[in-house]
C-alpha positions in Angstrom: -0.4 0.3 0.0 1.2 3.3 -0.5 1.3 6.7 1.4 -1.2 8.2 -0.6 -3.4 4.7 -0.1 -3.0 5.4 3.4 -4.4 9.0 3.5 -7.4 7.8 1.3 -8.0 5.2 4.0 -7.7 7.7 6.4 -10.5 9.9 5.1 -12.6 6.8 4.2 -15.6 7.0 6.5 -16.0 3.1 6.6 -13.0 3.1 8.1 -13.5 5.9 11.3 -11.3 3.6 13.4 -8.1 4.3 11.3 -7.8 8.0 12.0 -9.1 7.3 16.0 -6.4 4.7 16.3 -3.3 7.1 14.7 -4.6 10.5 16.9 -4.4 7.7 19.8 -1.0 6.3 18.7 0.4 9.8 18.2 -0.8 11.3 21.1 0.1 8.8 23.5 3.8 8.5 21.7 4.2 12.1 22.3 2.9 12.5 25.9 5.1 8.9 26.8 8.1 10.4 24.7 8.2 13.5 27.0 7.5 11.6 30.4 9.9 8.9 29.7 12.4 11.6 29.7 12.4 11.9 33.2 12.4 8.0 33.8 15.3 7.3 31.5 17.2 10.3 33.5 16.9 8.2 36.7 17.7 4.9 35.4 13.9 3.8 36.1 13.1 1.7 33.1 11.8 -1.0 35.3 8.9 1.8 36.6 7.4 2.0 33.5 7.0 -1.8 32.8 5.4 -2.1 36.5 2.8 0.6 36.3 1.6 -1.3 33.2 1.4 -4.4 35.1 0.0 -2.2 38.0 -3.0 -0.2 35.3 -4.5 -4.3 34.4 -6.9 -4.7 36.9 -8.5 -1.2 37.0 -8.6 -2.3 33.2 -9.9 -5.7 33.7 -12.7 -4.1 36.7 -13.8 -1.4 34.3 -14.3 -3.6 31.0 -15.9 -6.0 33.3 -18.5 -3.2 34.5 -18.5 -1.5 30.7 -17.0 1.4 32.6 -14.3 3.8 31.1 -10.9 1.8 30.7 -9.0 5.4 31.0 -10.6 6.0 34.6 -10.1 2.3 35.8 -6.8 1.9 35.0 -5.6 5.4 36.5 -7.5 4.6 39.5 -5.5 1.1 39.9 -2.4 2.8 39.3 -2.3 5.7 41.1 -3.8 3.5 44.3 -0.5 1.0 43.1 1.7 4.0 43.1 0.7 5.6 46.6 1.4 2.2 48.1 5.0 1.9 46.5 6.1 5.6 47.5 4.7 4.7 51.1 6.8 1.8 51.8 9.6 2.6 49.8 10.2 5.0 52.8 11.2 2.1 54.7 15.3 2.3 54.9 15.3 -1.7 54.6 13.4 -2.1 51.6 14.5 -0.7 48.1 12.4 0.8 46.0 12.8 -1.4 43.4 11.7 -4.4 45.3 8.4 -2.9 46.7 8.1 -2.1 42.9 8.5 -5.9 42.3 6.2 -6.8 45.1 2.9 -4.6 44.2 2.8 -3.9 40.6 3.2 -8.1 39.7 0.5 -8.1 42.7 -1.7 -5.8 41.0 -1.2 -7.6 37.2 -1.9 -10.9 38.6 -5.5 -9.7 40.1 -6.0 -8.3 37.3 -5.8 -11.8 35.4 -8.6 -13.1 38.0 -10.8 -10.4 37.5 -10.7 -10.3 33.7 -10.9 -14.1 33.5 -14.4 -13.9 35.3 -15.5 -12.1 32.3 -17.6 -13.6 29.6 -14.7 -13.9 26.2 -11.7 -14.1 28.6 -9.3 -14.9 25.9 -9.6 -12.4 23.2 -10.0 -10.2 26.0 -7.0 -10.7 27.6 -5.4 -10.5 24.0 -6.6 -6.9 23.6 -5.5 -5.7 27.2 -1.9 -7.5 26.8 -1.4 -6.7 23.2 -3.5 -3.5 21.7 -6.5 -3.2 19.4 -6.9 -0.5 17.1 -10.8 -1.8 16.6 -13.5 -0.4 18.4 -11.8 2.7 20.2 -14.7 4.7 21.0 -15.4 8.5 20.2 -15.2 10.1 23.8 -11.4 7.9 24.4 -10.3 10.5 21.9 -11.4 13.5 23.6 -9.8 11.9 26.9 -6.5 11.1 25.7 -6.1 14.6 24.2 -7.0 15.9 27.7 -5.0 13.6 29.9 -2.4 14.2 27.5 -2.3 18.1 27.8 -2.6 18.1 31.5 0.3 15.6 31.6 2.5 17.9 29.5 1.3 20.8 31.8 2.0 19.3 35.2 5.2 18.2 33.8 6.2 21.9 32.6 5.4 23.3 36.1 7.2 20.5 37.7 10.2 20.1 35.1 13.0 21.5 37.4 12.2 19.7 40.7 12.3 16.8 38.4 15.2 17.1 36.8 16.9 18.3 40.3 15.7 14.6 41.8 16.7 12.7 38.8 20.0 14.6 39.2 21.3 14.7 43.0 18.5 13.1 44.8 20.2 14.0 47.9 21.1 17.4 46.7 17.6 18.0 46.3 16.5 16.9 49.9 19.5 19.5 51.1 17.2 22.2 48.9 14.1 21.8 50.5 12.5 19.8 48.1 10.1 16.9 49.4 11.4 13.9 47.6 8.4 11.7 48.5 6.0 14.2 47.2 7.6 14.2 43.5 8.0 10.5 43.4 4.5 10.6 44.1 4.1 13.0 41.0 6.6 11.2 38.7 4.9 7.6 39.6 1.0 9.0 39.3 2.2 10.7 35.2 4.3 7.8 34.3 0.6 6.1 35.3 -1.8 8.0 32.9 1.2 8.0 30.0 0.6 4.2 30.5 -3.1 4.4 30.9 -3.8 6.3 27.7 -1.7 4.4 25.6 -2.6 0.5 26.2 -5.2 0.5 24.0 -3.3 0.9 20.7 -0.2 -0.6 21.9 -1.1 -3.2 24.8 0.1 -3.6 28.3 3.0 -5.8 27.3 4.8 -3.5 24.5 3.8 -0.1 26.6 7.2 0.2 27.9 8.9 0.7 24.8 6.8 3.6 23.9 7.9 5.0 27.3 11.6 4.2 27.1 13.0 3.5 23.4 12.4 7.3 22.6 13.8 8.7 25.2 16.5 6.4 25.3 17.5 7.2 21.5 17.0 10.9 22.0 19.5 10.3 24.6 22.2 9.2 22.2 21.3 12.1 20.0 21.9 14.8 22.6 23.9 16.2 25.5 21.0 18.7 26.0 17.9 17.8 28.4 16.0 20.6 26.8 16.7 18.9 23.2 16.3 16.0 24.3 12.9 16.4 25.5 12.1 17.8 22.2 13.2 14.6 20.0 12.0 11.8 22.3 8.2 12.7 21.5 9.0 13.5 17.7 11.1 10.2 17.3 7.5 8.9 19.7 5.1 10.4 17.3 7.1 9.7 13.7 7.2 5.8 14.4 3.8 5.5 15.5 2.5 7.3 12.6 5.2 4.9 10.6 4.1 1.6 12.6 0.6 2.2 12.1 1.3 2.8 8.3 3.5 -0.5 7.8 1.1 -2.5 10.3 -2.0 -1.6 8.1 -0.3 -1.9 4.6 0.9 -5.5 6.0 -2.0 -6.6 8.3 0.1 -6.7 11.1 -0.3 -6.0 14.5 0.0 -2.3 15.5 1.5 -2.6 18.8 4.7 -4.5 17.8 4.7 -2.8 14.4 4.9 0.3 16.3 7.9 -1.3 18.8 9.8 -2.7 16.4 9.6 0.9 14.3 11.3 2.2 17.8 13.4 -0.2 18.0 14.9 0.4 14.8 15.3 3.5 15.6 16.8 3.3 19.1 19.5 0.6 17.0 20.0 3.4 14.1 21.2 6.4 16.5 22.9 4.0 18.5 24.9 3.0 15.9 25.0 6.4 13.8 24.4 9.3 16.9 27.1 12.1 16.0 29.1 12.3 19.1 28.0 9.1 21.3 27.0 6.6 18.5 28.9 3.6 17.6 30.6 4.9 14.5 32.0 8.0 15.8 33.4 6.4 19.1 35.6 4.6 16.6 36.2 7.2 14.7 
């Protein structure tokens, strides 16, 4: 399928789900690209995978009750994030250990809940690997509004997040409330994951959060530039991935992730200062 044919399909009224899927994929990729920069800076790649597990019971409950998936996932993720932030204050327990306990338990709870719903296998596959069909119109507006709110919150807390990411002890010495900043970051990551799940799936959403930011990290030493490059990579790969998946009848989530991975590998080899070739030359 040529790009012209793809554009024609986007405007085809019989394929109304396609432009909605594209909008949600691109908006989710942009938001995840920005949030992912803070996650990569703090070396917290595990948190993205963990949050994806944490939102699953909320998604399952919303599905069983025919409620809103975004709202259900957000509630579950925020509750779990609060528990992690509280338990992580215990000095004998490191943050990654607490995350491992609560987020995996949340995912297990989600599997138990959704197993009680009719069509269990199909529903589970949709949650785990995403689906571009059947996206309600209201979800496009919810993702757009949530995404804008996330970007605004990150703009307001940008200096504090960067300070904590670079030197946690200095942040405490400066009087910053690291507990509340950790909690705020968990909530932002949770919301970014929730709005991405429908298109790319619960299992693959980590790539949307981490890979664009990691690629941008290789391309620039400036944080401001990184936070511009990452969402551009994410949004561009979402567009290309959807086009390739639609043209060749491939799974959307997997195709987007492979596109992101290809961009990351290209940056790893060809990045001007930190690429493999630059280091040898």
